[in-house]
N, C-alpha and C positions, 0 to 999 in steps of 0.2 A: 730759687730765688736769683741764681746766676743767669737762668733764661730770661726772666724778667728785665734784669740790667742790660743783656746783651741786646734785646729788642728794643730797649729805650735807646741804648746809643746808635743803633742803626736807623732809628727814625729820626735821630737829630734832636731828641728832647733830652731833659735832664734825668738823671739817675734818680730813683725814688728815695725820699728822705728817710732817716732812722725811724720816724714815727710810721710812715708808710711801710716800711719793712716789718716793723713790729706787729702791724695790724694783720699780717698773714699768719694764721695759726700754725705753730711748730708741728711737723709730722703730718699735717693735712694731705699732703701730697700722697701718703701711703695708706691713709685710712681705709679707702675702699677696697685695698688688695690685703688688708690685714686680717687674716682669719680669727684671731684673738677678739677683735672688734665687730665683725660681721656675722659670726657663726651664732647659733641658738645653742641651747644646751644639748640637744641630741646631735647636732654636727659636731661639737666640741668632743662629745664621746667618741665618735667615729674618728674625728682627727687624731685624738689621743691614741686610740687603739692602733691606727695605721702608723702613728710615730714610733710607738712600742715595736710593733712587728717589723719596721724598717730600720730598727736600733738607732733612731734619731732620739736620743734620750734627753740630751741637753742642749743640743745645736742642730740646726742653725737657729739664730735668735728668732723668737716669736713664732717658730715653727717646729717646736720640739714637745716631746711628751710631758715633761714636768711643767712647762709653762700652761699647756692645755688643761692638766689637772688642777694646777693651781687656779686657773680661772674657773674651773667647774666647781672647785670647792667654794669660791667666792660667791657662786650663784646657788649652790645645793650645799649648805652647810651641814647638814645633817646626813648626807650621802655617806654611808659606811665604805662603800666600794671606792669611791674617790680617795678618802681618806687612807685605806689599805694600800692603794697603788702609790701614793706618795710616800707611806712608810717603806714600801718595797724599794723605791727609787733612792731613798736618802743614803744608804751606804755607798751606792755607786757614785753618787753625787759628791760626797766626801772624798772618794778616790780621785774622781774627776779634777776636784780643786787641787789635790796635792799633784797630780800629774801635770797641771797647768804651771804651777810653781817650779817643779822640776825641769820644765821646758823653758823657764824664764817668761813665761806667757802672763805677765801679771795682771794686765787689763782683764784678760779672760778670767784669771783666777778669781779677780774681784767679782766679775759678773756672775760666776758660779757660786761664789760665797754669797751674794745677795739672794740667789735662788735659794741656798740652803737655809738662809735666815727666814726667808719667806715660808718654808715648808715647816720649820720648827725653830722658833727665836730662842730657845733654850737646848739647842743642841749641843751635846758636850763638847764636840770638835771646834764649834765655833772660835771662843776665845784662842786657842792655839793656832787655828789657821789664821786668823786676823793679825795675829803677833809674828807669824812667820812671813806672810805675804809683807807687813809693813817693815820688818827687818831685811828682808831680800830686796825690796825696792829701795830702801836707804843705802844698803851696800852697792847696789848698782850705780846709784847717783854718785855716790862718793867716788866710785871708780872712774866714771866719766869726767868728774871735775877734779881728780888728783893731778897735781903738777909734777909729780916724779914717779919713777918706777917703782920704787919700794912701797910708796902709798896706794898705787895702782894695784900691786901685786897683793898687798894686804886685803884691800877692799874685795878684789876678785876671789881670794881665798875664803873670805867670809860669805860671799854670795854663793860660791860653790858648796860650801859645807852645807848651807841651808837648803840648797836645791838637792844634795845628796840626801839629807835627812828625809825630805818630801818624797823622794824617789823611794826610798827605803819604806817609808810609812804606807805609800800606795801599795806596794808590793805585799807588805805584811797585810793590810786589810784585805787585798784581794785573796791571799791565801786563807786567812781567817774566815772570810765569807763563803769561800768555796768548801771549807771543811765542815762548817756549821750548816750548811744549806740541806734542808730536808730531802731525802731520796725516797721516792715511792716504792712501794713493794712490788715485786715483779708478778704477783698474782692479783686478779681483780681487775675493775675497769679504771681504776685512778693511775694516771700518768704523774710524773713528776712536774713540778709547776715550773713554768717558762720563765726563765730569768735572763738578763743581759749577761755576756760573756765578762768575766772579770777581767780587770787591766792587770797585766803581769809586768815584772820590772824589765823584761826584754823588750816591751812595748814602749817603754819610756826612754827617750833620747835627751841629751843635753846638747843644744846646738852651739857652736862657738860663737863667743861675743868678739865684735871687731875691737882689736887695740888691747884685748886682755891676754896676759900670758896664759898659754894653754898648757894644763898639767899633763904630764907624760903618762901614757895609758900603762896602768899596773900589770906587771909580768904575770901571766897565769900560774897559779899554784894549785896543787891538788887540795881538795877541800874534803874534810870527813863528811860522811853521809849521816845526817841527823836522823834519829829515829823518830817516826811520827808520834806526836803527843797522843796519850791516851785519852779517849773521849771522856767528858765528864758525865755523871749519871743524867743530867738534864739533856745533854747532847745526845746521849745514847737513846733517851726515851722519844726524841723527836727525829729519829731516823726512819723508824718504821711506820708506814701508813696504817692507821687502825682500820680494823675489818669492817667491811660494809654489811651492815644487816638488814637494811631496807632500802630499795632503790625503785620508788614509783616511776613508771613509764612516762615519758613527755607526752603531752597532749598535742595532737598535730592541730595547729591553729585553724580555725574556721574562716578567718579574715585574711588568709594569706593568697587569695586568688585562685588561679588554677591549682586544683588538688592532685597535681602529678609531680610535685617537687620533691626531691630527695637531696639530701646533704648532711653536713656536719656543723656544730657549733662548738668551739672550744671553750671552756669555762674553767676560771680559777678560783679558788675559794679558801676559807680558813675552817677547819674542824675544830670546834672548842672542847673543853675538857670532858663534857657530857655527851660528845658525838654528834652535837648539832651542826649544821652548815652555817656559817656567817660570812657576810660580805662576798657573795657570789658575783663575778664579773665576767664579760665576754672577752676573750682574748683572740679569737679567730672566728670566723663565719664565712660560709659561702651560700647563705640563704638569706632571704629578706628579714627585715627587723622584727616582724611578728614571731618568727621561729627563735630568734635570740631571746624575746620576752618569755616564750614558752619554755625554752632551755632553763633561763635563771628560774622559772617557777618550779620546774621538775626537780633541779638540783637543790633547792631550798628546802625541799621535803625529804631529801636522803636523810638516812640516819646511820651513824657509825657507831662502833664500840667505844664506850666511854674509858679514856685512859687517864683523865685527870690533867692533861695538858694540851696545848694547843698545837696543830699541825697545819702547815700550808700544804696545799695538794691542788690538783686540777684533773680534768676529764674532758671527754669528747662526748656530746649527746648526738646520737644518730636518728634523723628523721627519714622516715620512708613513707610514700603516698599510702593512703588508707586503702584497705581492699574495697573493691567495687561490689 
């Protein structure tokens, strides 16, 4: 709109009226370059996978894994693999909200909170995060509007306490996520599931706010080493990957063009309590899409030992050219 006004001024005409400005659709200047609007379902799957591999989980805006998966879910409501991906990303999204609060990035915290609400409107962390963001923003406003040093110091302390609590919560969630994440067995073809790296307390910083009294850094003190908590029976059951008892070989796709291609397709999936594979999804590939479909079909026929509990795992499917 600024370009339209500038061109009008140079031509000697009058600036457009409010009605004329309102006639220009908001955001139309980026629609053609917006991957969420222009991509079809298959393209969205590719974009989501590429964003996951590049660790663009929640940013930049409109070019991140969780927004691609949310758009996919709106188009394919019964796609179990899309829902599984959103479930996998949800704990990391909660940590990202806590981290944004700890860094006093309240607009970013609200954007991430809206994504969390879209993923699961009944997420247990939603009320607490909403209250924390609102309280921190209020303390920041009171600090900016305070007329005396005592009021500023009080508001700054309140905001600092909330940010420190968010920092501690993010670090705790990251540690809990790492402790409960399934670990694949060393034997067999199944590797551990690919997960985003957890956010640690050392990665969260609190930038200074202009005009606010800065707290003195605490003096380092020796801390006792806490013993690692003993795993619960449920957690212990989820550590070992069930034994693979049937593994049909993948079918080399007949519609893949030249029959001399070789490569690998990475697949993540869930093993249910009966040993069946659920929600297989491609995580990496160096082959055309026909091979990805063949890999998903093969993995869906695999059979594991029944354990009565669900397990998250992943594997790599190898394709070699058929013998001539």
